[in-house]
DOROKE-925326 format. One line per field, with one value per residue (C-alpha): y, z, x negated. Coordinates in steps of 0.02 Angstrom, whole numbers, plus 50000, padded with zeros to 5 digits. Example, Ala and Ser with C-alpha at 12.3 -4.5 7.8 and 13.67 -1.06 7.14 Angstrom:
BEGIN
yy (49775  49947) $
zz (50390  50357) $
xx (49385  49316) $
This chain:
BEGIN
yy (48505  48616  48511  48650  48814  48968  48987  49081  49208  49230  49293  49124  48990  48846  48762  48890  48849  48965  49029  49170  49290  49417  49526  49662  49554  49568  49752  49769  49648  49689  49538  49424  49480  49437  49268  49234  49267  49143  49011  49037  49001  48851  48780  48803  48932  49050  49145  49221  49291  49453  49591  49486  49560  49713  49857  49926  49919  50001  50137  50155  50313  50368  50443  50411  50274  50183  50080  50084  49912  49837  49924  49842  49668  49674  49744  49601  49478  49546  49540  49356  49284  49275  49333  49388  49380  49551  49549  49680  49693  49699  49536  49632  49819  49928  49981  50166  50128  50029  50169  50311  50221  50087  50057  49955  49821  49675  49655  49476  49392  49446  49627  49668  49753  49668  49749  49775  49617  49450  49431  49457  49567  49694  49741  49714  49841  49984  50136  50186  50015  50012  50186  50141  49979  50073  50200  50074  49959  50102  50156  49979  49963  50131  50091  49906  49865  49862  49801  49661  49548  49557  49418  49448  49508  49406  49484  49488  49320  49177  49278  49215  49258  49382  49552  49600  49789  49917  49938  49750  49744  49878  49793  49628  49710  49788  49619  49539  49677  49641  49454  49458  49629  49629  49577  49464  49363  49360  49296  49163  49104  49098  49020  49149  49101  48964  49023  49190  49258  49361  49523  49681  49801  49780  49860  49707  49594  49563  49438  49271  49275  49152  49277  49316  49223  49073  48940  49001  48897  49009  49156  49065  49012  49187  49261  49143  49187  49372  49352  49270  49407  49545  49463  49437  49620  49672  49561  49641  49812  49763  49695  49853  49959  49873  49837  50006  50011  49849  49758  49610  49553  49407  49416  49274  49253  49106  48999  48871  48730  48863  48818  48994  49058  48992  48995  48957  49138  49202  49110  49234  49379  49293  49256  49106  48998  48965  48872  48825  48640  48577  48390  48299  48173  48016  48023  47840  47723  47717  47895  47844  47899  48071  48080  48046  48188  48309  48249  48298  48477  48486  48428  48555  48705  48649  48633  48810  48876  48708  48752  48741  48817  48865  48778  48944  48877  48711  48667  48596  48509  48533  48660  48729  48747  48570  48456  48363  48437  48285  48291  48236  48066  48042  48057  48135  48313  48259  48148  48271  48415  48317  48260  48442  48453  48290  48357  48519  48636  48736  48779  48716  48858  48863  48954  49008  49045  49089  49049  49199  49232  49271  49273  49139  49047  49051  48860  48837  48745  48843  48814  48907  48857  48965  48894  48998  48886  48755  48606  48540  48392  48505  48621  48472  48404  48571  48583  48405  48449  48609  48505  48386  48530  48601  48432  48409  48586  48518  48484  48672  48724  48548  48496  48365  48286  48214  48121  48109  48244  48257  48385  48490  48653  48761  48810  48627  48594  48733  48675  48492  48540  48655  48529  48468  48286  48141  48128  48281  48180  48188  48202  48185  48273  48303  48128  48057  48159  48108  47924  47929  48028  47907  47757  47841  47901  47721  47673  47815  47902  48090  48184  48364  48443  48550  48653  48632  48792  48725  48640  48451  48435  48315  48206  48024  48000  48124  48082  48187  48124  48195  48322  48383  48554  48523  48666  48630  48686  48564  48424  48465  48471  48302  48227  48289  48226  48050  48054  48097  47946  47999  47897  47979  47913  47993  47945  47961  48136  48205  48314  48367  48559  48698  48847  48932  48777  48744  48561  48502  48453  48302  48177  48164  48165  48313  48366  48201  48088  48052  48033  47909  47820  47812  47891  47914  47899  47904  47924  47854  47902  47754  47758  47727  47548  47510  47409  47356  47273  47280  47112  47114  47039  46883  46919  47109  47213  47263  47083  47104  46978  46953  47072  47240  47333  47488  47611  47784  47827  47718  47780  47689  47704  47641  47607  47702  47618  47589  47416  47347  47295  47261  47259  47289  47137  47191  47279  47310  47365  47206  47161  47340  47423  47490  47507  47546  47581  47683  47682  47847  47887  47828  47838  47766  47836  47741  47776  47719  47728  47687  47744  47608  47582  47588  47404  47427  47595  47522  47373  47480  47616  47491  47420  47582  47677  47537  47529  47718  47707  47815  47805  47775  47844  47668  47516  47401  47372  47486  47421  47485  47659  47695  47839  47864  48035  48102  48277  48302  48435  48345  48271  48187  48117  48144  48000  48023  47861  47898  47781  47834  47658  47659  47505  47476  47438  47373  47445  47348  47457  47432  47398  47578  47644  47745  47850  47911  48101  48138  48018  47994  47805  47686  47600  47444  47300  47368  47512  47496  47626  47636  47701  47880  47853  47940  47902  48018  47939  48009  47926  47976  48045  47924) $
zz (49052  49026  48975  48924  48834  48833  48676  48537  48547  48699  48578  48490  48617  48502  48351  48210  48040  47892  47740  47650  47601  47461  47456  47369  47212  47219  47261  47098  47164  47343  47345  47353  47532  47596  47510  47579  47757  47734  47663  47797  47933  47836  47821  48007  47971  48113  48052  47892  47846  47758  47668  47621  47446  47468  47462  47297  47363  47527  47454  47268  47258  47371  47528  47479  47585  47550  47703  47682  47602  47741  47870  47793  47789  47969  48030  47946  48021  48196  48176  48125  48247  48121  48162  48060  48052  47977  47859  47824  47633  47603  47504  47345  47322  47213  47039  47085  47211  47089  46962  47080  47189  47083  47224  47314  47180  47209  47121  47074  47091  46913  46978  46867  46949  46926  46841  46935  46963  47051  47241  47363  47234  47361  47445  47634  47661  47557  47670  47556  47566  47754  47765  47653  47746  47911  47847  47784  47934  48058  47972  47983  48166  48212  48126  48169  48314  48435  48316  48395  48242  48241  48333  48271  48140  47986  47942  47754  47664  47643  47659  47541  47416  47426  47356  47292  47275  47339  47502  47534  47488  47618  47746  47713  47743  47904  47960  47925  48020  48168  48154  48124  48175  48056  47879  47949  48045  47894  47780  47908  47928  47740  47702  47566  47539  47427  47245  47300  47360  47505  47536  47574  47585  47647  47485  47391  47478  47381  47387  47298  47111  46967  46865  47014  47175  47231  47273  47446  47559  47712  47603  47539  47715  47787  47645  47686  47870  47826  47715  47861  47980  47860  47827  48014  48041  47909  47990  48158  48078  48021  48191  48276  48157  48208  48391  48471  48440  48536  48607  48658  48479  48430  48272  48152  47977  47867  47833  47696  47654  47597  47612  47601  47771  47945  48019  48191  48196  48160  48312  48424  48365  48328  48454  48359  48219  48063  47904  47734  47686  47511  47498  47332  47400  47297  47194  47246  47311  47481  47551  47707  47653  47604  47763  47865  47781  47812  47992  48001  47951  48071  48208  48151  48158  48323  48395  48349  48502  48579  48583  48464  48292  48153  47987  47898  47721  47644  47499  47521  47353  47237  47188  47016  47024  47063  46918  46928  47006  47085  47180  47361  47370  47486  47667  47628  47671  47844  47866  47807  47906  48066  48043  48069  48225  48291  48276  48366  48255  48331  48161  47987  47861  47672  47521  47472  47521  47350  47185  47094  46926  46838  46848  46897  47033  46962  46958  47132  47250  47359  47475  47356  47174  47022  47024  47181  47293  47429  47324  47285  47352  47414  47509  47593  47643  47721  47813  47879  47945  48022  48122  48178  48234  48336  48419  48468  48525  48694  48603  48586  48675  48722  48715  48614  48741  48667  48737  48568  48460  48290  48269  48114  48087  47935  47919  47927  47788  47683  47717  47677  47507  47472  47524  47349  47396  47424  47313  47207  47112  47268  47448  47501  47668  47689  47629  47760  47899  47840  47842  48024  48075  47979  48074  48236  48161  48113  48296  48358  48442  48459  48397  48416  48281  48371  48335  48410  48510  48592  48761  48760  48932  48945  48797  48813  48630  48511  48327  48227  48047  47943  48074  47950  48032  48214  48323  48470  48585  48503  48526  48711  48733  48650  48751  48911  48853  48831  48992  49089  49021  48851  48692  48538  48360  48220  48050  47917  47864  48041  48136  47977  47981  48107  48103  47967  47857  47896  47914  48089  48106  48202  48132  48098  48175  48259  48419  48420  48416  48602  48616  48472  48507  48324  48194  48019  47897  47726  47649  47482  47372  47281  47111  47110  47052  47182  47336  47495  47649  47839  47924  48108  48231  48323  48495  48472  48604  48482  48465  48275  48153  47968  47830  47775  47614  47616  47471  47412  47553  47649  47775  47827  48014  48154  48330  48475  48616  48524  48511  48334  48306  48121  47977  47790  47680  47516  47426  47493  47660  47693  47876  47933  48058  47986  48145  48317  48495  48619  48804  48886  49065  49091  48908  48736  48567  48405  48239  48067  47947  47795  47723  47764  47705  47791  47840  47946  48018  48070  48159  48234  48307  48373  48483  48523  48571  48687  48763  48791  48878  48751  48764  48615  48579  48586  48668  48522  48352  48220  48047  47903  47850  48011  48121  48305  48386  48557  48620  48805  48924  49078  49127  48962  48814  48641  48527  48337  48236  48051  47902  47756  47690  47546  47618  47760  47924  48097  48246  48408  48563  48721  48893  48934  48931  48777  48723  48548  48552  48436  48497  48677  48661  48749  48632  48668  48581  48407  48292  48108  47995  47815  47673  47720  47886  48051  48226  48377  48549  48724  48876  49050  49049  49124) $
xx (50060  50213  50362  50483  50451  50561  50668  50582  50724  50837  50970  50971  50921  50966  50888  50881  50954  50948  50855  50765  50903  50884  51041  50940  50952  51142  51173  51269  51402  51460  51575  51423  51383  51556  51553  51379  51437  51579  51464  51330  51457  51523  51346  51310  51174  51135  50980  50912  50741  50778  50683  50531  50512  50623  50501  50566  50744  50696  50582  50622  50516  50375  50450  50632  50708  50870  50915  51104  51115  51010  51122  51274  51196  51138  51304  51396  51272  51301  51489  51481  51354  51212  51036  50886  50698  50664  50516  50385  50384  50196  50191  50237  50216  50330  50273  50265  50129  50021  50039  49997  49871  49784  49659  49793  49780  49664  49496  49453  49284  49241  49250  49400  49549  49717  49865  50027  50129  50138  50135  49991  49908  49848  49686  49695  49555  49626  49661  49805  49887  49869  49944  50091  50128  50120  50248  50376  50351  50371  50531  50599  50550  50626  50790  50810  50694  50840  50974  51078  51054  50863  50771  50594  50473  50426  50257  50228  50235  50110  49950  49816  49680  49536  49487  49314  49336  49210  49308  49298  49113  49075  49186  49095  48926  48991  49056  48886  48795  48908  48873  48685  48622  48474  48434  48298  48428  48544  48406  48362  48543  48573  48402  48378  48197  48268  48267  48191  48358  48289  48384  48285  48433  48612  48673  48607  48733  48892  49035  49009  49046  49033  48934  48822  48781  48882  48752  48700  48810  48793  48845  48999  49045  49030  49132  49274  49260  49260  49415  49505  49447  49503  49671  49700  49655  49782  49913  49871  49889  50064  50113  50052  50156  50319  50282  50315  50503  50535  50383  50490  50524  50411  50306  50267  50198  50241  50089  50064  49942  49817  49634  49563  49619  49579  49754  49686  49624  49800  49867  49776  49886  50052  50189  50256  50185  50288  50247  50319  50330  50363  50324  50344  50468  50506  50347  50338  50473  50388  50376  50281  50107  50172  50276  50120  50024  50169  50174  49989  50032  50179  50059  49928  50045  50120  49946  49893  49983  50029  50212  50362  50342  50463  50489  50513  50530  50577  50689  50864  50846  50696  50563  50532  50343  50284  50229  50395  50552  50633  50797  50805  50889  51039  50985  50815  50866  50921  50768  50636  50713  50724  50544  50494  50603  50531  50354  50394  50492  50634  50704  50746  50746  50743  50686  50812  50992  51062  50976  50906  50986  50823  50633  50508  50604  50780  50781  50705  50820  50941  51087  51204  51182  51219  51396  51420  51528  51514  51572  51398  51301  51161  51277  51359  51187  51143  51310  51289  51116  51187  51310  51171  51059  51204  51231  51048  51009  50953  50789  50756  50597  50547  50365  50272  50154  49995  49847  49761  49683  49602  49462  49496  49399  49430  49247  49197  49323  49245  49068  49103  49174  49027  48895  48848  48834  48850  49007  49036  49166  49274  49214  49398  49387  49574  49617  49499  49577  49751  49701  49643  49797  49909  49840  49897  50063  50106  50095  50204  50057  50078  49924  49871  49761  49634  49479  49307  49330  49489  49491  49471  49552  49698  49651  49604  49557  49476  49449  49326  49319  49175  49121  48991  48974  48940  48883  48768  48909  49030  48903  48888  49077  49101  48959  49039  49210  49139  49038  49196  49289  49355  49350  49274  49286  49186  49120  48984  48934  48945  48823  48736  48736  48757  48875  48769  48773  48590  48540  48502  48320  48258  48382  48568  48697  48613  48702  48799  48647  48641  48831  48839  48675  48625  48511  48582  48437  48520  48692  48750  48895  48972  49052  49239  49213  49078  49122  49036  49105  49111  49090  49141  49018  49073  49146  49146  49236  49374  49429  49433  49363  49336  49283  49354  49318  49207  49205  49152  49029  48905  48778  48620  48599  48487  48550  48474  48567  48731  48806  48831  49013  48998  48873  48870  48899  48819  48678  48504  48574  48673  48659  48628  48748  48910  49016  48946  48998  48898  48941  48899  48946  49124  49175  49148  49096  49130  49045  49103  48956  49064  49229  49354  49531  49700  49699  49543  49597  49764  49684  49546  49658  49784  49646  49555  49715  49769  49596  49598  49766  49857  50046  50162  50335  50406  50328  50366  50287  50360  50407  50301  50358  50453  50396  50435  50409  50455  50491  50522  50585  50519  50686  50733  50639  50712  50660  50666  50661  50635  50630  50519  50490  50614  50702  50825  50736  50777  50683  50675  50692  50593  50668  50712  50890  50941  51089  51132  51106  51250  51384  51325  51348  51230  51106  51003  50918  50885  50928  50973  50894  50960  50852  50801  50888  50853  50915  50904  50901  50888  50810  50757  50580  50455) $
């Protein structure tokens, strides 16, 4: 496995630190640019994302371009050692375009075209919109593609949503024809014989709608896949329109925790992955559960290309759109930012550099507040982090080695939520995935988040919670993984449907039945107040004992070669298998038939990870709420110890030799972590 990656930009081969910058909001006051340059240098910021929503300032009238202000900004950047991710401005079109070409505006599922306004209110299929984005992007590329301040392209902004216009309806039909070939195959895949939904003409097929068809699960699934494909194609169109001027510039697009798009498909056309993180820190005194879920997303975006990513947006203080806008407590800005770096980010960037004076995000956090100077707590936090990032730039490009992976497919996520059972009051797919990831995170076990189409090579442990949609090919890959010595863990509601959301026949868990050595006969959703229990069998191979609480979902299974490790304690299925182990070839496959809580998952994964030979960041037990993560360049390991517990903690070090990355001092024995504290240590790579 590669231990060191090339810097994302050879112009800036250090950790990037900066923000979204909107000088087009301040063209009426030229002094702002000069003050911003001074403050950027003072805060240790070396990169800005610029031009993200600047179309109206760049092309105020069709065909009339005003690049002079951008020229001035980039020239000042270059003169002061500041770099830029230059954005294509397609995230928000100018009013003249909506007025002259209304077809560029999005049509909602109700088949009503939107008015001008908002962001992402465009049709990705519209020939006019594609033409207009190509024109502005080509102009930007021609003018700035070889500018010394430009290090890459920031393509649009947080792609999301769908369009139901006539162009998109035709494109959807074309996509389906490519996928299925004939209406007969489409009808078979969508099981349209149910409720007499059989299609006899391609023109009858439309996108799902609340006032039309939205109960055919294969239809819903394919629409979501199409929306991803069409959005990826639009993103590719944008990349192609800027590529010619300087093919060496990398392209990225900032992703978010958006369910509607399969970001794994974007990774095929992007050079670097970037994402926007906005946790609701301090909702509870103990931030560890939230920190674990954010760690999951850092791991996910790192895993898309299995190399360093960019934290393109975060807030240096608060947001203005969450239910409660809570300030970051002392130390939390440093801690939360370095968490991203620990999990593989080569940048910490913010929305936004300077607070807007008006409109919807005028109270969103920023490095420079409305007061306009550096004498604020937030600015000092940012400057302190800037100094830290400079001191630890040896981390840049280093890898995050992992022997463990969690299987997380977007189409499985969509299908689980569309399944209409067994718990329509909350199937909690994401929460389940987070819980399994969290049990590994607590131990300091690095985890990749992979898709079923990815390679399983190099992993010792694969966890596949609620693998509801399991293709035959995925079943074969997991079977081979186990036979060759891997450890697989999966749960209830797995192996239920195929890639068309059609139920597997012959018994669940379908393609996993041989690997798991069980047959799942029935599944029950429990009310929130219902409880069952898992009683561990005496002398089981896990070495665990006692009873653990089960809730929300219980599956009734029969063993077909699997060993029973624990049984249900209650109800009519008391005494039936609830936890099993199947030995296949050189490996092992565990099955949890019930939803179990954190106490069980923690005990279970502690044993299973050790049994699988999975390494940890630190060979000592971590205090509750403390995370340990390692990046490595092959010669040195960079250990990040982070305290999200809400209380001061002491972490015992193992026998290896450590040095403080910032001071260079030797460290041994134990490390003190204050509330929201973080410590960065370096050791020789093992």
